[in-house]
C-alpha positions as CSV (number, residue, x, y, z in Angstrom):
1,M,14.1,6.9,-52.5
2,Q,13.4,9.7,-49.6
3,K,9.6,8.3,-50.1
4,K,10.7,5.2,-49.4
5,Q,12.7,6.1,-46.1
6,N,10.0,8.1,-44.5
7,K,7.9,5.6,-45.0
8,K,9.7,3.0,-43.0
9,Q,10.7,5.7,-40.4
10,G,6.3,6.5,-40.5
11,E,5.4,2.8,-40.2
12,R,8.3,2.2,-36.9
13,L,7.0,5.2,-35.3
14,T,3.1,3.8,-35.8
15,A,4.5,0.6,-34.5
16,S,6.2,2.5,-31.7
17,L,3.2,4.1,-30.7
18,P,1.2,1.9,-29.0
19,Y,4.6,1.2,-26.8
20,L,4.9,4.6,-26.2
21,I,1.6,5.1,-25.0
22,A,1.5,2.4,-23.0
23,L,4.9,3.5,-21.1
24,A,3.4,6.8,-21.1
25,S,-0.1,6.0,-19.3
26,G,1.8,3.8,-16.3
27,I,3.9,6.4,-15.5
28,L,1.1,8.9,-15.6
29,M,-0.5,5.9,-12.9
30,G,2.4,6.5,-10.6
31,L,2.6,10.2,-10.3
32,T,-0.9,9.4,-8.7
33,V,1.1,9.1,-5.6
34,A,4.3,10.7,-3.3
35,P,6.3,12.5,-3.9
36,V,3.5,14.0,-6.6
37,G,0.4,13.2,-5.4
38,A,-1.5,13.5,-8.8
39,W,-4.6,11.0,-7.2
40,F,-6.6,12.2,-9.6
41,L,-5.2,10.7,-12.9
42,A,-5.9,7.6,-11.3
43,W,-9.4,7.7,-13.1
44,I,-8.1,8.0,-16.4
45,A,-4.7,6.4,-16.5
46,L,-6.1,3.3,-17.2
47,V,-7.9,4.1,-20.1
48,P,-5.5,4.3,-23.0
49,L,-3.9,0.7,-21.6
50,W,-7.5,-0.6,-21.9
51,V,-7.9,1.1,-25.4
52,L,-5.1,-0.9,-26.6
53,V,-6.1,-3.9,-25.3
54,V,-9.7,-3.8,-26.5
55,T,-8.3,-3.2,-30.1
56,S,-5.5,-5.7,-30.1
57,A,-8.5,-8.2,-29.3
58,K,-11.0,-7.2,-31.9
59,S,-8.6,-6.7,-34.5
60,K,-5.9,-9.3,-34.0
61,N,-3.2,-7.5,-33.9
62,Q,0.3,-7.6,-31.9
63,F,-0.4,-7.8,-28.1
64,P,-1.2,-4.7,-26.9
65,P,2.3,-3.8,-24.6
66,A,0.5,-4.0,-21.1
67,F,4.3,-5.0,-19.7
68,L,5.3,-1.8,-20.3
69,W,2.3,-0.1,-18.6
70,G,2.8,-2.0,-15.5
71,I,6.6,-1.2,-15.3
72,G,5.4,2.8,-15.7
73,Y,3.0,2.2,-12.7
74,H,5.3,0.4,-10.1
75,G,9.0,1.8,-11.5
76,V,7.5,5.6,-10.9
77,A,5.4,4.4,-8.0
78,L,8.6,2.6,-5.9
79,F,11.2,4.8,-6.9
80,W,12.0,5.3,-3.4
81,I,13.3,2.0,-3.4
82,T,16.3,3.6,-4.6
83,G,17.4,5.6,-1.8
84,I,18.5,2.5,0.2
85,H,21.3,3.2,-2.1
86,P,24.7,3.7,-1.2
87,M,24.8,1.1,1.5
88,T,28.6,1.9,2.5
89,W,27.2,2.1,6.2
90,L,26.6,-1.6,6.0
91,G,29.8,-2.9,4.5
92,V,28.7,-2.8,0.7
93,P,31.0,-1.0,-1.7
94,W,29.9,1.2,-3.5
95,L,29.5,-0.3,-7.4
96,P,27.6,-3.7,-5.8
97,S,25.3,-1.6,-3.9
98,L,23.8,0.6,-6.5
99,A,23.7,-3.2,-8.4
100,I,21.6,-4.7,-6.3
101,T,19.2,-1.5,-5.6
102,L,18.5,-1.5,-9.1
103,F,18.4,-5.4,-9.6
104,C,15.9,-4.7,-6.5
105,W,14.0,-1.9,-7.8
106,G,13.8,-4.0,-11.5
107,F,12.5,-6.8,-10.3
108,I,9.2,-5.5,-8.3
109,S,8.9,-3.2,-11.4
110,V,8.9,-6.3,-13.8
111,L,6.8,-7.8,-11.6
112,G,4.7,-5.1,-12.0
113,G,4.6,-5.3,-15.9
114,V,3.9,-9.2,-15.3
115,F,0.7,-8.8,-13.4
116,V,-0.4,-6.0,-15.9
117,T,0.1,-8.6,-18.9
118,I,-1.9,-11.4,-17.4
119,W,-4.3,-9.1,-17.0
120,A,-4.5,-8.0,-20.2
121,A,-4.4,-11.9,-21.7
122,V,-7.2,-12.8,-19.8
123,M,-9.0,-9.2,-21.3
124,V,-8.3,-10.5,-24.8
125,R,-9.0,-14.1,-24.6
126,L,-12.6,-13.7,-22.6
127,G,-13.4,-10.0,-23.0
128,G,-14.9,-11.1,-26.3
129,Q,-17.2,-8.3,-27.9
130,K,-19.1,-6.9,-25.5
131,S,-18.4,-4.0,-23.4
132,W,-20.2,-4.5,-20.6
133,L,-18.4,-8.0,-20.1
134,R,-15.1,-6.6,-20.6
135,I,-15.8,-4.0,-17.9
136,L,-17.0,-6.6,-15.8
137,I,-13.9,-9.1,-16.4
138,G,-11.6,-6.8,-16.4
139,T,-12.2,-4.9,-12.9
140,A,-13.0,-8.7,-11.1
141,V,-9.8,-10.2,-12.5
142,W,-7.8,-6.9,-11.8
143,C,-9.2,-7.5,-8.2
144,G,-8.2,-10.7,-8.0
145,L,-4.6,-10.3,-9.2
146,E,-3.9,-7.7,-6.7
147,S,-5.5,-9.9,-4.0
148,L,-2.8,-13.0,-5.5
149,W,0.0,-10.6,-5.3
150,S,-1.1,-9.2,-1.8
151,A,-1.0,-12.4,-0.5
152,G,3.0,-12.7,-1.2
153,P,6.0,-10.6,0.5
154,L,6.2,-8.0,-2.5
155,W,3.0,-5.9,-2.1
156,W,2.8,-2.2,-1.5
157,S,1.3,-0.5,-4.8
158,S,-2.3,-1.1,-4.9
159,L,-4.3,1.2,-6.9
160,A,-6.4,1.6,-3.9
161,Y,-3.2,3.6,-2.5
162,T,-3.2,6.2,-5.3
163,Q,-6.2,7.9,-3.7
164,S,-4.2,8.1,-0.5
165,P,-4.4,10.7,1.8
166,H,-6.0,12.7,-0.4
167,N,-9.2,11.7,-1.5
168,L,-10.6,10.2,1.7
169,V,-14.3,10.5,0.8
170,I,-13.3,7.2,-1.9
171,L,-11.2,5.7,0.5
172,H,-14.4,5.0,2.8
173,L,-15.4,2.3,0.3
174,G,-12.4,0.2,1.8
175,Q,-15.3,0.2,5.1
176,L,-17.3,-1.9,2.9
177,S,-15.4,-4.7,1.6
178,G,-11.2,-3.4,1.7
179,P,-8.4,-1.7,-0.5
180,N,-10.0,-4.1,-3.4
181,T,-13.0,-1.9,-3.3
182,V,-11.4,1.3,-4.4
183,T,-9.4,-0.3,-6.4
184,A,-12.7,-1.7,-8.0
185,A,-13.8,1.7,-8.2
186,I,-11.2,3.0,-10.1
187,V,-11.0,0.0,-12.9
188,A,-14.5,0.3,-13.5
189,V,-14.6,3.8,-14.1
190,N,-11.3,3.6,-16.5
191,G,-13.2,0.9,-18.7
192,L,-16.4,3.0,-18.6
193,I,-14.3,6.0,-20.5
194,A,-12.2,3.8,-22.8
195,E,-15.2,1.8,-24.1
196,G,-16.8,4.9,-24.6
197,W,-13.8,5.7,-26.7
198,T,-13.9,2.6,-28.7
199,N,-17.3,2.8,-29.1
200,R,-17.5,6.1,-30.1
201,Q,-14.5,5.8,-32.9
202,Q,-16.5,2.4,-34.7
203,A,-19.2,4.8,-35.1
204,K,-17.0,7.2,-36.5
205,S,-15.6,4.4,-38.9
206,A,-19.2,3.2,-39.7
207,K,-19.6,6.9,-40.6
208,I,-23.0,7.0,-39.0
209,S,-24.4,10.5,-39.9
210,S,-27.7,9.7,-40.1
211,V,-29.8,13.1,-37.9
212,F,-31.0,10.3,-35.9
213,F,-27.5,8.9,-34.8
214,A,-25.7,12.0,-34.9
215,P,-26.6,13.3,-30.9
216,L,-25.4,9.4,-30.2
217,R,-21.7,10.6,-30.8
218,L,-21.9,13.9,-28.9
219,V,-24.4,11.7,-25.5
220,N,-22.0,8.6,-25.2
221,K,-23.7,6.4,-23.2
222,Y,-20.7,4.9,-21.5
223,W,-19.2,7.9,-20.4
224,V,-22.9,9.0,-18.9
225,I,-22.7,5.7,-16.9
226,A,-18.8,6.6,-15.9
227,T,-19.9,9.7,-14.9
228,G,-22.8,9.2,-12.7
229,L,-20.7,5.8,-11.2
230,L,-18.3,7.9,-10.3
231,I,-20.5,10.4,-8.4
232,T,-22.3,7.7,-6.8
233,L,-19.2,6.0,-5.5
234,H,-17.9,9.4,-4.2
235,L,-21.7,9.9,-2.1
236,I,-21.3,6.4,-0.8
237,G,-18.2,7.0,0.3
238,F,-19.5,10.9,1.6
239,I,-22.2,9.4,3.7
240,L,-19.5,6.7,5.6
241,Y,-17.2,10.1,5.8
242,S,-20.1,11.7,7.4
243,R,-20.7,9.2,10.2
244,P,-20.1,11.5,13.6
245,I,-17.0,9.4,15.2
246,A,-18.3,8.8,19.5
247,Q,-15.6,10.3,21.3
248,P,-16.7,8.3,25.3
249,L,-14.3,9.6,27.9
250,E,-14.1,6.3,29.3
251,A,-12.7,5.2,25.7
252,A,-10.0,8.0,25.8
253,L,-6.7,7.1,25.8
254,K,-3.4,10.2,25.9
255,V,-0.6,8.8,24.0
256,G,2.6,10.1,23.3
257,I,4.9,9.1,20.5
258,V,8.9,10.1,20.3
259,Q,10.2,10.4,16.9
260,G,14.1,9.6,18.1
261,N,15.7,10.7,14.9
262,I,19.0,8.0,14.8
263,P,20.1,7.5,11.2
264,N,20.6,3.8,10.6
265,R,24.3,4.5,9.8
266,L,24.7,4.9,13.8
267,L,22.6,1.6,14.0
268,R,26.0,-0.5,14.2
269,S,27.5,1.5,16.5
270,S,28.0,2.2,20.3
271,E,27.5,6.0,19.3
272,G,24.3,4.9,18.1
273,F,22.7,2.8,20.8
274,R,23.7,6.0,22.9
275,R,22.0,8.8,21.3
276,A,18.7,6.0,20.6
277,Q,19.0,5.5,25.0
278,E,19.1,9.6,25.5
279,N,16.9,10.6,23.0
280,Y,14.3,8.0,23.7
281,T,14.7,8.2,27.5
282,N,14.4,12.1,27.6
283,G,11.7,11.9,25.3
284,Y,9.6,9.4,27.6
285,L,10.5,11.6,30.7
286,T,9.4,14.7,28.7
287,L,5.5,12.9,27.2
288,A,5.1,11.1,31.2
289,D,5.1,14.8,33.2
290,Q,2.5,16.3,30.4
291,G,0.4,13.2,31.4
292,V,0.0,10.5,29.1
293,D,-1.4,7.3,29.4
294,A,1.4,5.5,27.1
295,V,4.2,6.7,25.1
296,L,4.9,4.3,21.7
297,T,8.4,4.2,20.2
298,P,9.7,3.4,16.7
299,E,10.4,0.4,15.4
300,G,13.8,-0.8,16.9
301,A,14.5,2.4,18.7
302,L,16.9,0.2,21.7
303,P,18.4,-2.0,18.6
304,I,19.4,-4.8,21.3
305,F,17.8,-7.8,22.8
306,Q,14.9,-8.6,24.8
307,R,17.5,-9.6,27.8
308,N,18.9,-6.4,27.5
309,L,16.1,-4.7,28.0
310,M,15.9,-4.3,31.4
311,E,19.7,-2.6,32.2
312,T,18.4,0.4,29.7
313,A,18.0,3.7,31.2
314,L,14.6,3.9,29.3
315,V,13.2,0.4,31.0
316,A,14.2,2.8,34.5
317,A,12.5,5.8,33.2
318,V,9.1,3.5,32.8
319,K,10.0,2.3,36.6
320,K,10.4,5.4,37.8
321,K,7.2,7.3,35.9
322,G,5.3,4.0,36.0
323,V,3.6,5.6,32.2
324,V,2.8,2.4,29.8
325,A,5.6,1.5,27.4
326,W,5.4,0.4,23.9
327,I,9.3,0.3,22.9
328,G,10.9,-1.6,19.9
329,A,13.7,-4.0,20.3
330,F,14.6,-7.0,19.2
331,G,12.6,-10.4,20.4
332,E,14.7,-13.9,20.3
333,R,13.2,-16.9,19.5
334,G,15.6,-20.0,20.0
335,D,19.0,-19.0,17.3
336,S,16.9,-16.4,15.4
337,Y,15.1,-12.7,16.5
338,T,12.5,-11.1,15.8
339,I,11.7,-7.4,15.3
340,S,9.7,-6.9,18.0
341,L,7.2,-4.8,20.0
342,F,6.7,-4.8,24.0
343,T,4.7,-3.6,26.3
344,F,6.3,-2.0,29.6
345,N,3.5,-1.7,32.2
346,S,3.5,0.7,34.5
347,K,6.3,-1.4,37.2
348,G,8.5,-2.0,33.9
349,E,7.7,-5.2,33.7
350,I,7.1,-6.8,29.8
351,V,3.8,-8.4,29.4
352,S,3.2,-8.5,26.3
353,R,4.8,-8.6,22.8
354,Y,4.2,-8.5,19.1
355,D,6.3,-10.0,16.2
356,K,6.7,-8.6,13.2
357,A,4.8,-10.8,10.8
358,K,5.7,-9.4,7.0
359,L,9.7,-8.9,6.8
360,V,11.0,-6.4,3.9
361,P,12.7,-9.0,0.8
362,L,16.3,-7.8,1.0
363,G,16.5,-5.0,4.5
364,E,14.9,-8.4,6.6
365,Y,15.6,-11.3,4.5
366,I,17.5,-12.5,1.3
367,P,15.5,-13.7,-1.6
368,F,17.7,-15.3,-3.7
369,E,19.7,-15.7,-0.4
370,G,22.3,-18.3,-2.7
371,I,23.6,-16.2,-4.7
372,L,23.0,-12.5,-2.2
373,G,23.9,-13.8,0.9
374,G,27.4,-13.3,0.1
375,I,27.7,-9.9,-0.8
376,I,24.7,-8.3,1.5
377,Q,24.0,-8.2,5.3
378,R,20.4,-7.0,6.5
379,L,19.9,-3.9,7.6
380,S,20.1,-4.7,11.1
381,P,22.4,-4.1,13.5
382,L,22.5,-8.1,14.9
383,D,24.3,-11.1,13.4
384,A,22.1,-13.4,13.9
385,H,18.8,-15.2,11.4
386,Q,15.8,-12.7,11.5
387,V,12.2,-14.9,11.5
388,P,8.4,-14.1,10.8
389,G,6.4,-13.2,13.6
390,S,3.1,-15.5,13.8
391,A,0.1,-14.5,11.2
392,N,-2.6,-14.9,14.1
393,Q,-1.0,-13.0,16.7
394,V,-3.1,-10.6,19.6
395,F,-1.3,-7.8,20.8
396,D,-2.9,-7.2,25.0
397,T,-2.0,-3.9,26.8
398,P,-3.4,-2.8,30.4
399,F,-5.7,-0.8,27.9
400,G,-7.3,-3.2,25.8
401,R,-6.1,-5.1,22.6
402,A,-4.2,-3.1,20.3
403,I,-3.8,-3.7,16.4
404,A,-0.1,-3.8,16.0
405,S,2.2,-3.0,13.1
406,I,5.5,-2.7,11.9
407,C,6.6,-0.9,9.5
408,Y,5.8,-3.1,6.2
409,E,2.9,-4.2,7.7
410,S,1.7,-0.9,6.9
411,A,0.8,-2.4,3.5
412,F,-1.0,-5.5,4.1
413,G,-5.4,-5.1,5.1
414,E,-5.7,-8.4,6.1
415,Q,-3.2,-7.8,9.2
416,F,-5.1,-5.0,9.8
417,R,-8.8,-6.8,9.4
418,R,-8.2,-9.9,11.2
419,Q,-6.5,-7.6,14.6
420,A,-9.5,-5.4,14.2
421,A,-12.2,-8.9,13.9
422,A,-10.2,-10.3,17.1
423,G,-10.7,-7.3,19.0
424,G,-8.4,-4.8,19.0
425,Q,-9.4,-1.6,19.4
426,F,-6.9,1.0,18.4
427,I,-3.9,1.0,16.1
428,L,-0.3,1.3,16.9
429,S,1.7,1.5,14.1
430,S,5.7,1.4,14.7
431,S,8.5,2.0,11.4
432,N,11.9,3.0,10.8
433,D,12.1,4.2,7.3
434,A,15.4,6.1,8.1
435,H,17.2,4.9,5.2
436,Y,15.0,5.9,2.6
437,T,13.9,9.5,0.0
438,A,11.2,11.3,1.9
439,S,8.4,10.0,-0.6
440,M,8.6,6.8,1.0
441,P,7.7,7.5,4.5
442,F,4.7,10.2,2.7
443,Q,3.2,6.8,1.1
444,H,3.7,4.4,4.5
445,H,1.7,6.9,6.3
446,A,-0.7,6.9,3.4
447,Q,-1.0,3.3,3.7
448,D,-1.7,3.4,7.8
449,I,-4.7,6.4,6.8
450,M,-6.3,3.2,4.3
451,R,-5.3,1.2,7.9
452,A,-7.2,3.5,9.9
453,I,-10.4,3.8,8.0
454,E,-10.8,0.4,6.7
455,T,-10.9,-0.9,10.2
456,D,-12.9,2.3,11.8
457,R,-9.7,2.9,14.5
458,W,-8.1,6.0,15.8
459,S,-4.2,5.1,14.6
460,A,-0.8,6.3,16.5
461,R,2.2,5.9,14.2
462,A,5.6,6.2,15.7
463,T,8.8,6.8,13.3
464,N,11.9,6.7,13.7
465,T,12.9,9.7,11.2
466,G,9.3,10.6,9.8
467,Y,6.4,10.7,9.2
468,S,4.6,10.1,12.8
469,A,1.1,10.7,13.3
470,F,-1.9,10.8,14.5
471,V,-5.0,9.5,12.1
472,D,-8.8,9.3,13.3
473,P,-11.0,6.6,12.1
474,H,-12.2,8.8,9.1
475,G,-8.4,8.8,7.9
476,R,-7.9,12.9,9.0
477,T,-4.2,13.5,9.7
478,L,-4.7,14.8,13.4
479,W,-0.8,15.8,13.3
480,I,2.2,14.9,11.5
481,S,5.8,15.0,12.1
482,G,8.3,17.2,10.4
483,Y,10.9,14.4,8.2
484,N,14.4,13.9,9.8
485,T,13.5,15.8,12.8
486,Y,13.8,14.7,16.8
487,E,10.2,15.2,18.0
488,T,7.7,14.2,20.6
489,H,4.1,14.8,21.0
490,A,0.7,13.7,22.4
491,D,-2.4,13.3,21.3
492,T,-5.9,11.4,22.2
493,I,-7.3,8.6,20.7
494,Y,-10.1,6.7,21.2
495,R,-10.7,2.6,22.0
496,R,-13.7,1.2,19.5
497,Q,-15.2,-1.7,19.2
498,T,-17.0,-1.7,16.0
499,Q,-16.8,-3.6,13.2
500,T,-16.9,-2.3,9.5
501,L,-18.4,-4.6,6.5
502,Y,-14.5,-5.1,5.6
503,V,-13.9,-6.2,9.2
504,R,-16.3,-8.5,9.9
505,W,-17.4,-10.1,5.9
506,N,-13.4,-9.9,4.5
507,D,-12.9,-8.8,1.6
508,W,-16.2,-10.4,-0.3
509,L,-16.3,-8.2,-3.3
510,T,-13.5,-10.0,-5.4
511,P,-15.1,-13.3,-5.0
512,L,-18.8,-12.3,-6.0
513,L,-16.9,-9.8,-8.9
514,L,-14.9,-13.0,-10.2
515,M,-18.2,-15.5,-9.9
516,C,-20.4,-13.2,-11.6
517,S,-17.7,-12.6,-14.5
518,G,-17.0,-16.2,-14.8
519,G,-20.6,-17.1,-14.6
520,A,-21.4,-14.1,-17.3
521,W,-18.8,-15.3,-20.0
522,L,-19.9,-18.5,-19.8
523,L,-23.4,-17.4,-20.4
524,T,-22.2,-15.3,-23.8
525,Q,-20.6,-18.5,-24.6
526,F,-23.1,-20.7,-24.1
527,S,-25.6,-18.9,-26.1
528,D,-23.9,-18.6,-29.2
529,P,-22.3,-22.4,-30.0
530,N,-19.8,-21.7,-32.5
531,K,-18.3,-19.8,-30.1
532,I,-17.9,-23.3,-27.6
533,S,-16.6,-25.3,-30.7
534,N,-13.9,-22.5,-31.6
């Protein structure tokens, strides 16, 4: 009897092992980003799942638990979402606030699990018996799914961002075809390592022991190719990283940043508005006296409508000092409003406006509004309905056209690419991450680093509570603020009109990979008529 119980326990453990392995490796991938930042794990964390997928495809056993891998990765990487709780300052009771927060975190984690499950299903169905075909299809499909996901509103945790801000060399591959270039590199290297492992296990099971074949077990060709590919990709990135950055005096622009440090819980109060006016006005005056050309403020620095901006002390200071200011406030569109960044010229006049195009789910619009709309308000001090800006905006300033980004838009490389292609010469990123823990703004900063590299542009990033920063076109952080601190800082950026391959041709790599993998799969099918009939 005891032997039977032990046998059953062993069988249960064996059956659950793939699930544990998948979940653990997904968690390892999640540790690549802030707050841990173990970026190097990204080059091996997909290997266990890949092996499980291949094993399932060959043995036709139970489908591998790819769903848990996706939950592990996205759940850990996006754990900062839970920092929005408690929302009592919005009038949401503690318990409903917890339920809403867990729902949002769980929903995006499940969505990540569905994403990886689709990838695994395609691998099982189309991967076949050829390692090279699985590597090609696995890389292409992953990139294709990331492109599809990034076209929607719930996008943040690409594989590419696991390398930012630490591995700037590999991030320079983004100049070739955007973030999917880095994603493709990570998936391909993981695939090669995994295929090397499976081939090694097959060789052991086949009991290859002759003197002639024994060395093959020690020198695995897939591991050699993986090592060579990893080195080659980093060499290409290093070449791009090593290019000098021209800094002509006529292109110089001295920009000041004010980090006002106004907690979001005060935004709905008169005290909060008073502090905002005081902090941003004093910060502007300090920077103007330092001789800056312009001052950048965060998203929603003054939480009021455009029609009321002209009456503020900050705009009065602009009129007095004559230094250009980019002020975050709320625009109006009929009965609705936008989160906007306004350009005030040296006369204190509004000469351009950029409206946030990518809104934060739950924070700025309510998914499933029929269900949640009655129990939660938007994370804004205004009661009106918020709408997104146009997808094809340009942002002209007295210093030339800029690439504008407001908060959540930092995750969407296409937003930056399009504006760079339209003539944007430098990046202005304006954000408010005050309702999250410190890991979120650091991930946000990592996203902005990727966008600076991909577009080959200097970037000035102003946030409410941190992290504000200046970044050069190679992704190097020239200055970064503290967290939950009031700060002002001035630095020089340079206007650029260069165009990377990504800016000119968009993401050409993903369609190419999909076409090549599709063509290769068809060739394997036609080469074996039995597969077609099956």
